C-alpha positions as CSV (number, residue, x, y, z in Angstrom):
1,M,11.2,24.5,-19.1
2,I,9.5,25.4,-16.3
3,D,9.0,22.6,-13.5
4,L,6.1,23.3,-10.8
5,R,5.5,20.3,-9.7
6,S,7.2,20.7,-6.5
7,D,9.9,22.6,-4.5
8,T,11.8,19.3,-4.1
9,L,12.9,20.2,-7.5
10,T,15.4,23.5,-7.3
11,R,18.6,22.9,-7.9
12,P,22.2,24.4,-6.8
13,D,23.5,27.9,-8.3
14,E,26.9,28.4,-9.2
15,A,27.8,30.3,-5.5
16,M,26.4,26.7,-3.5
17,R,28.6,24.8,-6.0
18,Q,31.7,26.3,-5.3
19,V,30.6,26.1,-1.6
20,I,30.3,22.4,-1.5
21,S,33.6,21.8,-3.7
22,S,35.5,23.5,-1.2
23,A,34.0,22.4,2.4
24,E,36.5,21.4,4.8
25,V,35.3,17.3,6.0
26,G,35.8,14.7,8.0
27,D,34.0,11.9,9.2
28,D,30.8,12.4,10.8
29,V,30.4,8.8,11.9
30,Y,32.8,9.6,14.0
31,G,31.6,12.9,14.9
32,E,34.6,15.0,13.2
33,D,33.0,16.4,9.5
34,P,34.0,20.2,11.0
35,T,31.1,21.8,8.3
36,T,28.5,18.7,9.1
37,N,28.9,19.9,12.6
38,L,29.0,24.1,11.9
39,L,25.3,23.5,10.2
40,Q,24.5,21.3,13.1
41,E,25.3,24.1,16.1
42,K,24.2,27.2,13.7
43,I,20.5,25.3,12.7
44,A,20.4,24.4,17.0
45,A,20.9,27.9,17.8
46,Y,18.4,29.6,15.6
47,F,15.7,27.4,16.6
48,G,16.8,27.9,20.1
49,K,17.4,24.3,20.8
50,E,20.5,22.2,22.8
51,A,21.2,19.7,19.6
52,A,21.1,18.9,16.3
53,L,21.3,15.9,13.9
54,F,21.7,16.1,10.4
55,V,20.1,13.3,8.1
56,P,19.5,12.4,4.2
57,S,15.8,13.3,4.1
58,G,13.0,14.6,5.8
59,T,11.3,11.0,6.2
60,M,14.1,9.6,8.0
61,S,14.4,13.0,10.5
62,N,10.4,12.5,11.1
63,Q,10.9,9.0,11.9
64,L,14.0,9.4,14.0
65,C,11.7,11.9,16.3
66,L,9.3,9.5,16.3
67,K,11.3,7.0,17.5
68,V,12.5,8.8,20.4
69,L,9.4,9.7,21.7
70,T,7.6,6.5,21.2
71,S,7.8,2.9,22.5
72,P,6.1,0.1,20.6
73,G,2.3,-0.1,20.6
74,D,2.4,3.8,21.6
75,E,-0.5,5.5,19.2
76,I,0.1,8.8,17.7
77,I,-2.1,11.8,16.7
78,A,-2.0,13.2,13.3
79,D,-3.4,15.1,10.6
80,A,-5.7,12.9,8.4
81,D,-3.0,14.6,5.2
82,A,-0.3,14.9,7.2
83,H,2.6,13.6,5.6
84,I,3.9,11.7,8.3
85,F,0.8,9.5,7.6
86,Y,0.2,9.5,4.0
87,Y,3.5,10.2,2.4
88,E,6.0,8.0,4.8
89,T,5.1,4.1,3.6
90,A,3.9,3.4,6.7
91,A,7.4,3.7,8.8
92,P,5.5,4.8,11.8
93,A,4.5,1.1,12.1
94,I,7.2,-0.3,10.8
95,I,10.1,1.5,12.7
96,S,8.8,2.4,15.7
97,N,5.8,0.0,15.7
98,V,3.0,3.0,16.6
99,Q,-0.5,3.3,14.9
100,I,-1.5,6.4,14.0
101,K,-5.2,8.0,14.8
102,T,-5.7,10.8,12.1
103,I,-8.4,13.6,12.2
104,S,-9.5,15.7,9.4
105,S,-9.2,19.0,9.2
106,Q,-10.0,21.9,6.7
107,F,-6.3,23.5,6.5
108,G,-4.1,21.3,8.4
109,F,-4.3,21.7,12.3
110,P,-7.4,19.5,13.5
111,D,-10.3,21.7,16.0
112,L,-8.4,20.7,19.4
113,N,-11.4,19.1,20.7
114,Q,-11.4,16.5,18.5
115,I,-7.7,16.0,19.3
116,E,-8.6,15.9,22.5
117,N,-11.2,13.2,22.1
118,A,-8.7,11.3,20.5
119,I,-6.6,11.2,23.3
120,R,-6.6,7.6,24.8
121,P,-8.0,6.8,28.2
122,N,-5.2,5.2,30.4
123,I,-7.3,1.7,30.6
124,Y,-4.9,-1.4,29.4
125,Y,-6.7,-2.3,26.9
126,F,-5.8,1.2,25.1
127,P,-2.8,2.2,23.4
128,K,-0.9,5.0,24.9
129,T,-1.4,8.0,23.3
130,S,2.6,9.5,23.5
131,V,2.8,12.1,20.4
132,I,0.8,14.8,19.2
133,C,2.3,15.8,15.2
134,L,2.1,19.3,13.9
135,E,3.2,19.8,9.7
136,N,3.7,23.5,9.6
137,T,3.6,24.5,6.8
138,H,0.9,21.8,5.5
139,N,1.7,20.5,1.8
140,R,-1.7,18.8,0.9
141,H,-3.8,22.0,2.6
142,G,-2.2,23.5,0.2
143,G,1.1,25.4,1.9
144,T,-1.4,26.5,4.9
145,I,0.1,28.3,8.3
146,A,-1.0,27.1,11.5
147,P,-1.4,30.0,13.4
148,I,1.1,30.5,16.5
149,E,-2.1,31.0,18.7
150,Y,-3.1,27.4,17.5
151,I,0.2,26.0,18.6
152,Q,0.4,27.7,22.2
153,K,-3.0,26.3,22.6
154,L,-1.9,22.6,21.2
155,H,0.8,22.6,23.7
156,D,-1.4,23.7,26.9
157,L,-3.0,20.5,25.3
158,A,-0.8,18.0,25.0
159,D,1.3,19.5,28.4
160,S,-2.1,19.0,30.1
161,Y,-1.7,14.9,29.2
162,N,1.7,14.7,29.6
163,I,1.8,14.3,25.6
164,K,5.2,14.9,23.4
165,L,4.6,17.6,20.1
166,H,6.5,16.7,17.2
167,L,6.8,19.4,14.1
168,D,7.2,18.7,10.8
169,G,9.0,21.7,9.8
170,A,9.8,20.7,6.5
171,R,8.7,23.6,5.4
172,I,8.8,25.6,8.1
173,W,11.0,28.1,6.9
174,N,8.5,29.4,5.0
175,A,6.2,29.9,7.9
176,I,8.5,31.9,9.4
177,V,9.2,34.6,6.1
178,E,5.3,34.9,6.0
179,T,4.5,35.5,9.4
180,G,7.7,37.4,10.9
181,I,7.8,34.4,13.5
182,D,11.0,33.8,14.3
183,G,12.4,29.6,14.2
184,A,12.8,30.1,18.2
185,T,9.1,30.8,18.9
186,Y,7.7,28.6,16.6
187,A,10.1,25.4,18.6
188,K,10.1,26.4,21.8
189,Y,6.8,24.6,21.9
190,F,7.8,21.4,20.5
191,D,9.8,18.7,22.1
192,T,11.5,16.9,18.4
193,I,11.3,19.3,14.9
194,S,12.1,18.0,11.9
195,V,13.2,20.4,8.9
196,C,14.4,20.2,5.2
197,L,17.0,22.1,3.3
198,S,16.8,20.7,-0.1
199,K,12.7,22.6,-0.3
200,G,12.5,25.9,-1.1
201,L,16.0,26.5,0.4
202,G,17.7,24.9,-2.3
203,A,20.1,22.8,-1.1
204,P,20.3,19.5,-3.2
205,I,19.9,17.2,-0.1
206,G,19.0,16.7,3.4
207,S,17.1,17.8,7.1
208,L,17.7,17.9,10.4
209,I,15.7,17.6,13.8
210,L,16.0,19.5,16.7
211,S,15.6,18.4,20.2
212,N,17.5,18.4,23.4
213,A,21.1,16.5,23.7
214,E,19.5,13.3,24.9
215,Y,16.5,13.1,22.2
216,I,19.1,13.6,19.9
217,E,21.7,11.3,20.7
218,K,19.3,8.5,21.1
219,A,18.6,9.9,17.3
220,R,22.2,9.4,16.6
221,H,21.8,5.6,17.5
222,W,18.9,5.2,15.3
223,R,20.3,7.2,12.2
224,K,23.4,4.6,12.2
225,I,20.8,1.3,12.6
226,L,18.8,2.7,9.6
227,G,22.1,3.7,7.6
228,G,21.9,7.2,7.9
229,G,25.3,7.6,8.8
230,M,27.2,9.4,6.4
231,R,31.2,10.3,6.0
232,Q,32.6,13.2,4.8
233,V,28.8,14.7,4.4
234,G,30.0,18.2,4.8
235,I,30.0,18.2,1.2
236,L,26.3,18.7,1.7
237,A,26.2,20.0,4.7
238,A,27.9,23.2,3.0
239,A,25.2,23.4,1.1
240,G,22.9,23.6,3.5
241,I,25.1,26.7,5.2
242,Y,24.7,28.3,2.4
243,A,21.1,27.6,1.8
244,F,20.4,29.3,5.2
245,E,22.5,31.9,5.3
246,N,21.5,33.0,1.7
247,N,18.5,31.6,0.3
248,F,16.3,31.5,3.3
249,K,14.7,35.5,3.1
250,R,14.6,34.8,-0.9
251,L,11.4,32.3,0.3
252,K,9.2,35.5,0.1
253,T,9.7,36.1,-3.5
254,D,8.5,32.2,-3.8
255,H,5.0,33.2,-1.7
256,E,4.4,36.8,-4.1
257,N,5.2,34.3,-6.9
258,A,2.3,31.7,-5.9
259,R,0.3,34.8,-5.1
260,L,-0.1,36.1,-8.2
261,F,0.3,32.9,-10.2
262,A,-3.1,31.8,-9.2
263,S,-4.8,35.2,-9.2
264,L,-4.1,35.4,-12.6
265,I,-5.2,31.8,-13.5
266,S,-8.4,32.2,-11.5
267,A,-9.7,34.5,-13.9
268,N,-10.5,31.4,-15.9
269,E,-13.8,30.3,-15.8
270,Q,-12.8,26.8,-16.5
271,I,-10.2,27.4,-12.9
272,N,-11.7,27.5,-9.2
273,V,-8.5,28.8,-7.0
274,D,-9.2,29.4,-3.2
275,M,-7.0,31.8,-2.6
276,S,-8.0,31.8,1.1
277,R,-5.6,28.4,0.8
278,I,-2.6,30.2,-1.5
279,Q,-0.7,31.3,2.1
280,T,3.4,30.1,0.9
281,N,4.5,28.3,-2.1
282,I,1.7,25.9,-2.9
283,V,-1.1,26.7,-5.8
284,R,-3.7,23.8,-6.0
285,F,-6.6,24.9,-7.7
286,E,-9.3,22.8,-9.3
287,L,-10.5,22.8,-12.7
288,S,-14.1,22.3,-14.3
289,S,-16.2,19.2,-14.5
290,S,-15.8,19.6,-18.6
291,V,-11.9,20.0,-18.3
292,N,-9.8,16.6,-18.2
293,P,-7.2,17.1,-15.7
294,L,-4.8,14.6,-17.8
295,D,-5.4,16.7,-20.9
296,F,-4.6,19.9,-18.9
297,I,-1.4,18.6,-17.6
298,D,-0.4,17.1,-20.7
299,K,-1.3,20.7,-23.1
300,C,0.8,22.1,-20.2
301,K,3.6,20.2,-20.7
302,K,3.2,20.7,-24.9
303,K,4.0,24.4,-23.7
304,W,6.8,24.1,-21.8
305,L,5.1,24.2,-18.1
306,I,5.1,21.3,-15.7
307,A,2.5,20.1,-12.9
308,K,1.4,17.6,-11.3
309,P,-2.5,15.9,-10.5
310,F,-2.9,16.6,-6.3
311,R,-4.4,12.5,-5.9
312,W,-3.4,10.1,-7.7
313,T,-4.7,7.0,-6.3
314,N,-5.2,3.6,-6.3
315,Y,-7.8,3.1,-4.1
316,S,-9.4,0.2,-2.5
317,G,-11.5,-0.1,0.8
318,C,-15.0,-0.9,2.4
319,L,-17.4,3.0,2.4
320,L,-19.3,2.7,5.9
321,F,-22.6,4.6,6.0
322,R,-23.6,5.2,9.5
323,N,-24.6,8.2,12.3
324,Y,-22.0,8.7,14.9
325,F,-23.1,10.2,18.0
326,R,-20.7,10.8,20.9
327,T,-22.1,10.0,24.1
328,S,-18.9,10.8,26.8
329,T,-15.4,11.5,25.8
330,H,-14.1,8.2,25.5
331,R,-17.1,6.4,24.7
332,R,-18.9,6.1,21.3
333,R,-21.3,4.3,20.3
334,Y,-22.6,3.6,16.8
335,Y,-26.1,3.7,15.5
336,P,-26.1,1.9,11.2
337,I,-28.9,3.5,9.1
338,R,-30.1,2.3,5.7
339,A,-28.8,3.5,2.4
340,S,-29.7,3.5,-1.2
341,I,-26.2,2.8,-2.5
342,S,-24.8,3.9,-6.0
343,I,-21.8,4.5,-7.7
344,K,-21.4,7.8,-9.5
345,L,-18.2,8.0,-12.0
346,S,-16.2,10.3,-14.0
347,G,-13.3,11.1,-15.4
348,N,-10.1,8.8,-16.8
349,I,-10.9,6.2,-14.9
350,T,-7.7,3.4,-15.9
351,S,-8.8,0.4,-14.5
352,C,-12.6,0.0,-12.4
353,E,-13.7,-3.2,-10.6
354,P,-16.8,-0.1,-8.7
355,I,-18.4,-3.0,-7.0
356,I,-17.2,-5.9,-5.0
357,S,-20.1,-6.5,-2.6
358,A,-22.8,-4.6,-1.5
359,G,-25.4,-4.7,1.9
360,P,-27.7,-2.1,3.4
361,D,-25.2,-0.3,4.8
362,N,-22.0,-0.7,3.4
363,I,-20.0,-1.0,0.1
364,I,-17.5,-2.5,-0.6
365,F,-15.4,-1.1,-3.8
366,S,-11.9,-1.2,-5.6
367,I,-11.2,1.9,-8.2
368,C,-7.3,2.2,-10.2
369,S,-7.6,6.3,-10.8
370,P,-6.6,9.2,-9.9
371,L,-9.4,10.2,-7.9
372,R,-11.1,12.4,-5.9
373,T,-14.0,10.8,-3.2
374,T,-16.9,12.0,-1.5
375,S,-19.6,10.5,0.6
376,T,-23.0,11.6,1.9
377,Q,-25.9,10.1,3.9
378,T,-27.5,8.5,0.9
379,G,-25.1,6.6,-0.2
380,I,-23.0,8.2,-3.4
381,L,-19.4,7.9,-3.7
382,E,-18.5,10.0,-6.6
383,V,-15.1,9.5,-8.5
384,G,-13.1,12.2,-10.1
385,I,-10.3,14.0,-10.9
386,T,-10.4,17.6,-10.1
387,S,-7.4,18.5,-8.1
388,V,-4.1,19.7,-9.1
389,M,-1.4,21.0,-7.3
390,L,1.7,23.0,-8.0
391,F,4.6,24.8,-6.2
392,A,6.0,28.5,-6.6
393,I,9.4,28.0,-6.5
394,L,12.7,30.0,-7.3
395,F,15.1,28.9,-10.5
396,F,18.9,29.3,-9.8
């Protein structure tokens, strides 16, 4: 069976297992696990940061970074499809008591003018914009790489407003291998960085936070509060060291496999692939409307290939049809328009109550389905299931 659902499905090879079994260990809660300390030193040095902290997961590493950079009631800015917003179960609101201002983008790095317009003015009834988050490479945008020139300009913008920068670098390794830009060059623009060991690198568990010593010490405090303090964790850190030293450069093969796979399937007239998005190890493609994606995935599985739908969502909400005008940097005025309301449903809708209530300029709906939504000013909501995402991974 070939499983391409995610690069998190990598498994330790025999050499990694031997390193795990022979790891020298101590008590990491006391800071006495020598293998964990060595991993932290190696990764901090590679990225040119003062210190690092090993944590169980990428979600924890992102959330600890936000915790040390923010105060309750602050606001952070992130891409609308960012992992930190989309997949981390509202953790910023729960752990740091902050809200997220999202900005949609084409490739995962929002327009700088839009980011600047989203920064709150220093008025008491607004939250303080304290952090801008960037994800590189970007998962939901198909493994896209944020250009280093963009990162430099983003840093300058944030610095001019005294705003901190956080990098969700779960797959920064892929960006490094593909661009040839080293970790320290990427890292110097960010106050905190999260990197993951358990995706393409192939370690079974673990992420690290990178920052200055002060922030890392605060993160250590909150790691303990959140239950992330572990004892003889050197058996996991050893796998991380092996992955960093042996599997890092092999990621280039993943990228080559992804491009080859994308080019082969794009020859099929039932499949549409945006090759501009095939930049690293993720292949996202759309099926023609004549193909039922759930049937497609089921048939793939029967042929020993496992894939997953890109969007699988239980969705309910209020769709507002409005014209939007910006009158100044921080003041906005909304003008409602009248819209003809209609619903177009397609795909395998498992449960649907498409219209709960409707007015001249809004419609409230509830849909339970794998879905993809688009809306226009004519008030048409299209629901379909046409997106599939695959990861190209190494099998050890």
